[in-house]
N, C-alpha and C positions, 0 to 999 in steps of 0.2 A: 646947438648946445641940449634942449631939452629931448633931441629925438635919439641922442647920442647914449643922456643917462636911461631914456628906455631899452634902449637893443643892452646894455649893460645887464640893466634887470634882467631880462629874461634872458641873457646867455647865464646870469646868476642859477635860475630858477632852473636852469636846463642841467646844470652841474648839480645841483641838488638832488635833482628826480634820478640823474645816473649814479650818483653816491647812493640813492636810496636801493635801486634797484640792484645792486651789486652787494650790498649789504644783505638783502632777502634772499639775493642767491647764494650766498655764503651760508645761511642761515638753513637753506634747505638742503644744499648739499653737504653741510654739516650733520645733517640730522639724519640722513640717505647714510653716510659713510660710519654715524654710532650705530642706527640700526641694522646695517651688514654685522656689523663688528659684532652687534649681541647674538646675532643670527648665527655668526660661525662659533661665538662662544658656546652656544646652546648645541649647537650638532657637534663639536667636537665634546661636549660633556655626554650625551647620547650615544656617540661612540665607543667613549672610552669605556663607558657603565654596561653596552650592549658585548666589547671585548674582554670585559672583566666578568659577565657572567658565563660567556662561551669558556673563557679558560678554567673556571672550577667545573665544567662538565667534562673539559677534557682530561684526559690521563695526565701523571704529572711525568715531565719529561718532552713531555709536545712543546713545539716552540709555536707561538702566537704571531700571528705575519700582524702588522700595522697596519694601519690608512685604511683605502678601500676596499683592498683584500679583506681585512678584519671582518669589516665590517658586513659584507655577502658569507664570508665563514658565520659569524654570527648570526645572522637571520637564517640561512639556511640550517643550523645547528637547531633555531628557535622551532623550524619548521618540523624537522626533524624529530622532536620531542615529543610536538602536539601529535606528530603522526603514532607515534609508538605507545603514547596514552591511550589514543581511541582503540589503538591494536591491543593492550592489556583490558581495555573497556571489554570488546567484545572477546576475547577469549573467557573473560570470568564470566559474560554471560552466557559463553557456550557451556562451560564447568557447570553452572548452575541449571541449566537445561540437561545436560546430561546425569547430573546427580539424580534430579528429580525423576526424568524417564526412568533410570535404575532402579528408584524406588518405587515407581508405578508397575515395573515389571515384576518386580520381587514380591510385591503384593498382590497380583493377578489385576491389577487396575485400582482405583481409587477408594482406597477402604476395602480392597477383594470383593467389591459389590459385582464386579464386571468377570465376566466367563473366561475362561481360556480355550482357546480353538484345539481341539486334538487332532481334527484334520479338515480334507478341503473336500470332501466329499458332498456336502448341499451344492455345490458348484457342477457336479457331476451332470445339472438338468441343462447346464448352457451348452451353446454348440460347440463342436471341438474346435471351431475358429476362433473362439472367446477365451480359452485354458492357456492365455500365456500373462506375464509380468506386466506387460502394457496395455493389458484391459481389465485386469485383476490387480489390485495393489497389494503387493507381499511385503511383510517386513524387510528390512535391511539393515542388517547389523553393523554393516562396518560403516552406516553414515547415520548422524542422529539429527540432520536438517530436517527433515520428515515429521521429527518428535513434537515440533510445537503444534502441528495440525493438529496429531494425534492426542499429546494432553490437553489442547484447549477442546475438542470433541468431550474428554473423559469428565476433565474437570467441572465443565459444564454440565453435564450429566449427572456426575457423580453430585454438585450443589442439590441439586432436585430429586436424589435419590432414586435417578431411576436405569435401572440396569437392563430395561427394553424396552423398544421405540415400535410405534407402531405407523404402517405403509399409509401412504396421506390417500392413497388411491384404493387399495382394497382392505387397507385396516385390519391387516391381520401381525400380531406383535413378531417382532425379531430380536433376538437376543445380539447384545453389544459385548464385543469384545475386546481384553486388554493389546492385544496385539492385532496390525493389519492382516487381512481385511476386517474391518474394525464391523462390518455388520456385511450381512447377504444382501446388499443393495447400495445405495451411493446418497451418502448427507448431501445439502446441500443450504445456503441461507437466501432466506428470501426478506426480505423486507416487510412484506403481509405476511398473517399468520392464517394458513391455509386450514390447518385445525386445529381442536381444543390441545393436542398433543403436542402439541409445537412449540418449544421454549423458550423462552424469551432471552437472547445473549449477544453479549457488546462485543465487537468484532472492529478493530482499528476504529474505534469510537463510535460508531455508526449500533442504533440498536435493531438487531435484525432476529429474524427466528431460525431455529435449528429444526430442518424435515427432512424427512427421510420418504425415500421409494424403495421397493423391494427389487430385486433383481428378478424377479416374474414379471413384474408390469414393465418394467423397463425394457424387456426383450419381450414381450409380448407373447408368453409361452401358452396361453389357453384364449379361449374365447372372451372369458368373463375377464382377462386382462388387458384388452384392448382399449383404449380411448382414442376417439377421433375428434377434431374441431364440430361445432356445430353451423357454424358458416358455411364453410369452403369442405368439409367431410373430409379433410387429408389426417389421415392417420399418425397420430406424435410417435416418435419412436426414438427412446434411449438406449438403444443397444451400441451406439456410442460412447457412450462414457464408462468410466474408469469405474470399477467395483469395488467400494471399502475402503472407500476416501471421501473426501469432504470438495465439494466446490461454494468457493467465495462468492455466488451470486445464485440468481431463480433461473434454474435449468429449461422451465417451460415457460421463461417470460425471454430468454436467450434464442429463441426458435421459432420468430414468429410465421405465421402460415400464411395470412390472408392481413388483408386492409383492416378487418375489424379489431386485431390485436394490436393494431398501431395508433389507435383513436384515445381522447381525450378524455379520461373518466367522468369530466363533467360535463362541457357542452358536447361529447360524443364528436369531434372535429380531426380530420387528418393531422396527426404531427409530424409524419413523416409519408414521402411516399412509396407506394406498397413493393417497387421495384430498390428500392434505396434501403442501407443496411447502416448501422451503427460500426465503429471501430470494432470494438471489443463485445465478447458478450456480456461483459459485466456490464455494459452502457445501460443496458434494458432494463436493468435493477436501479437505476440513480435518480435522483429525482431530479426532472426536468418541471421548466415554466410552459405551459399553454400559452402559444404567443394569438391565441383569440377570446381567451376568457381570463386569463392570469392568472392559471390556478396553479399550484406547486403542487406534484404530486409524484410519484411512479406509478406515469401512466400504463407504461407497457407490462406491469404487474397485474393482472388479471384474477381475478378468483376463479377455483379450478371449475367449479358448477356454469359460471359464465362461459367460457370457451369450452371445454370438453364433455362428452359423452360417452357413455358405453357401446361398443360396436361389437357386431357380430361375428367379425372377419379374424381368422387367425393371421398373425402376420407374418410369421415363419413356421417350421416344422422343427419341433425340439431334436435335438441329434444325443443323446446319452454316450 
């Protein structure tokens, strides 16, 4: 009889455990169902708001389809509105550039300090093969996309009240013109100040120096215009550069001729193999970290007096 009582007691405890588990399962299931219901209600509310927003943007008489199709149309409509806003911003920016460009043209440059080019006779010193619109930058009246570069140069020089610039190689002064070709040579931006006449500017958030080389030194038109490397003796040739415009990198650093040009400015160890080249010319003007001494610098941009010396060799004959 005592054993039967123990068995009944165990059976009652087992039934109570089953009942508790069932109650727990029901509460979990009810909570999950309530959560799903809340999620569905929120989704419906969001869908209704999206459809209403799209309906406001659509013209009168256009039917709005409900359900998933309405949600997809709502998202597409919002994307189109975003793209349209970006297009309006770009149009406004282009309009401002064109208006400022036209004001610069009418005043012969910023506040009229720059010269107006009357003819292209100064370029007759170049070989005839160079007298074309690919190697001499010419004003393009049909497209104002290049005005940003032109206005950047003119406004930078106007702030310093400079209507002339000097070649960093021969130091001869050159007039700056209000239209392309802007100078009888080429501008370029360098992270180092090669001479005191190179003014500091800010380009794409970086402090750089606006520098210029005349076309006679670029093409080596006479014996005193030719420079060669102090280490390997190779003559520097800038005849492939476009005249009258600006390069956004140091044109001397972009054409390393020997291993000395690829060394760290601090520990003088090679940063690149002499046969290795970077992907872009502008990469040579960027700041890099030396893996040996951890010095951060524009190591490939060297002082011109360190790299080059005057040469007595004529690179080629000028053709009038």
